[in-house]
ROMARBA-814102 format. One record per residue (C-alpha): residue in one letter; x, y, z. Coordinates in steps of 0.02 Angstrom, whole numbers, plus 50000, padded with zeros to 5 digits. Layout:
BEGIN
AXYZ/...
! end
This chain:
BEGIN
X509743669946640/X511453668946756/X511483689946729/X509763690046794/X510113681946962/X511893694946994/X510583708446958/X509403701247099/X510873697547219/X511573716747209/X509853723147227/X509943711547369/X511473717847457/X510823734847413/X509343732147546/X510423723547658/X511283739447686/X509573745847769/X510613748647962/X510093736248083/X509073747748200/X508293764848074/X507073773348140/X505233781248067/X506263796748051/X507663790747968/X506923777947843/X505533794647803/X506913806447759/X508173792747676/X506393790547563/X505833804447535/X507673807847453/X508103794347364/X506243796447302/X505603813147327/X506153817347105/X505183800947081/X503613802947122/X502033806047060/X500273808947080/X499243789747023/X500463782547179/X499103779947321/X499633777947511/X498133774147616/X498493768247801/X496913756647901/X497553761748072/X496443774848175/X497653787248273/X497403777348444/X498183757848366/X496763749848355/X496433742848175/X494903751548089/X493583740548009/X493913742847799/X492173751547774/X492553761547870/X494413763247771/X493183764047651/X491873776447676/X493723787247746/X494593784947568/X493003786447466/X492723801947551/X494663810747516/X494363805747343/X496003793547343/X494953778647245/X496003768147131/X495583762146960/X497083760246871/X497113742246810/X499003740646861/X498533744847065/X499643736947168/X498553730847338/X500313727947500/X499433719947648/X500533725947781/X501253710847889/X501973708548089/X503183723248029/X502803741847982/X504613746447942/X504673729547836/X503143737147739/X503793754347712/X505463745647646/X504563735047522/X503663752147482/X505373760247444/X505723746447339/X504053751347232/X504253768647225/X506183769747161/X506273752147063/X504693756446992/X505223772346929/X506693769446846/X507633772746703/X505963785646657/X504563775846694/X503283776246786/X502753770446978/X501343758146968/X499903765247080/X499823756647242/X498883757547412/X499103749147570/X498663741847717/X499453742947886/X499093741448084/X500093739248226/X499123721948297/X499933709748228/X501463717348311/X500593721048486/X499293701848467/X501313690648440/X501933698948574/X503483701948451/X503833719848548/X504993722348703/X506053709148752/X506493692248656/X505493679248700/X506013662248695/X505703650748529/X504473638948601/X503433655848694/X503303665648518/X502753647248425/X501443645848557/X501163662648555/X500773661948373/X499623646548381/X498543655048502/X498413669748391/X498213661048228/X496353662548173/X496443681848248/X498013684048127/X497043677447979/X495533688248009/X496513701548029/X497363700747871/X495803695047786/X495153713347824/X496453719747743/X496373708947598/X494773714547574/X495253733647587/X496373736947458/X494953724347312/X493593737547393/X495033752247367/X495553746447195/X496833736647184/X497033721247058/X498503712447095/X499143710047290/X500933707147414/X501263704747596/X502833708947616/X502833698047795/X504033679147798/X502903673047921/X501063679547893/X501543668547695/X501123652847804/X499353656047801/X499473663847621/X498023651847553/X497063654047706/X497153673147642/X496753671447479/X495383662447485/X493703668747408/X494663685247295/X495153682747105/X496603692247128/X498193687347067/X499073688047263/X501003684447249/X501883673147364/X503313675447394/X504263656447356/X503513655947219/X504423671847184/X505903668347224/X506003648047168/X505623655447006/X506903669647003/X508293655247060/X507423645946916/X507603655146772/X509233658346840/X510033640346776/X511193635746951/X512443623546946/X512403613147088/X514133615647171/X514653594247172/X513893586047004/X513343572947099/X511643584347177/X510653594847120/X510743614447165/X510493617547347/X509863633647421/X509973638947647/X508703646547721/X508913656447858/X507603661747960/X506783664448144/X505503656448142/X505603643948041/X503973633348106/X502933642848010/X503833649547866/X505073634747803/X503973623047756/X503223635147626/X505223635947572/X505573619547563/X503643617447459/X503953629447333/X505873627747314/X505843608447295/X504333609647149/X505503618847047/X506893604247101/X508023613547240/X508743605647392/X508123618447531/X509553614647653/X508893621647829/X509963623747994/X510143607648117/X509233611748264/X510983613648401/X511653624448258/X510023635348277/X509893636448470/X511783637548485/X512213651048364/X510783656048259/X509473658548433/X511013665548508/X511333677948373/X509583684648401/X509903688348593/X511413697148534/X510463708448409/X508763711848559/X510323717048702/X511423730348550/X512853717448545/X513143721148340/X514843710448334/X514333695548438/X512473696148307/X513703696148161/X515153685148217/X513573671048260/X512633674648078/X514163672748007/X514403656348087/X512833650948022/X512933658247845/X514663646347834/X513963631547903/X512563629847765/X514003636247630/X515113621947656/X513303608647639/X513833616247467/X512133628347442/X512273641247322/X511463654247406/X510613655747577/X508933665247603/X508833676947726/X507133676047765/X506933686647934/X506793705447947/X507973702948115/X509303696647991/X509223709547861/X510423723547891/X511403714448023/X513273711247928/X513953725747855/X513793730747669/X515553728847637/X515553710047731/X516113696947565/X514743685547650/X513263695647570/X513503688747407/X512893673647430/X511423680547534/X509683684347448/X508193694547543/X506643685447460/X505703700547469/X506533708847313/X505983695447236/X504293697447276/X504243717647237/X505123711547039/X503833702347031/X502333711347070/X503453724946962/X503353714346839/X501293710546824/X501123730046857/X502163733146711/X501283718246576/X499453721746642/X499693741846617/X500423738446452/X499123724446410/X497633736546454/X498373748946341/X498323739846206/X496443736846219/
! end
């Protein structure tokens, strides 16, 4: 069972090797190089975004989808709800395409709904906002965010998706609201991480303690609570940075990153990880797109870090593979 987690950590490290400032063209070329030989005609990609950047209504997008003959009907079709970061959605799709077609397997069909609205509404582009203003901005637009994500869910359901995944840490804060009135399996990243860690049968660093898992996130006001709930339900203790360390280490690390002071960001991130490790955590979850790719690929600290979205990708691929086998027997 320990091998399961080790493979998961290795996959996480491979994803953490992405350059910290990866442009759309660079990502597209990288994905084409990695997956050209593994592509297949059953995979559908539908980006429900108009050319002028406005969000397309599900009905309009579905009509376009139907007219082009790209509506999917396979029972293991994966629906991917794009969140705040388009780049993170693309990286998740790369995992589905490449991991899903390993060892001669067929990548499961998938349909995607992604648009730039959330990033614009939440003002997550441009200069780094203060933590307080970021929280206020998100809370002010909470209803709009939920409506946007529900519209994407509806579009995916109408497009033939049979199982849903949402590769965005912030969007998971409203997972329960988004999944209301839907009968489709809708995987939660917190559940996926918790189950993988449980199956790994980790041993506590100190005999008198439970297994501790560190959590680093730039949106702790929205993200920390659901990771705590999911991991604690499986018997883990979740360890967060204290407020002082967050304010004087993690926030400055993000400020350095936005200034493109990569070395400064790396040094501060290393300090944040060490603060958690000295508190006897077994592993550290990097639950933020901003934190991924900061450390160089050969940094030994990465052996103690996990990208939670790797667990989500593995889980949705497992669901797709199992579903396909079940329907094949019918």
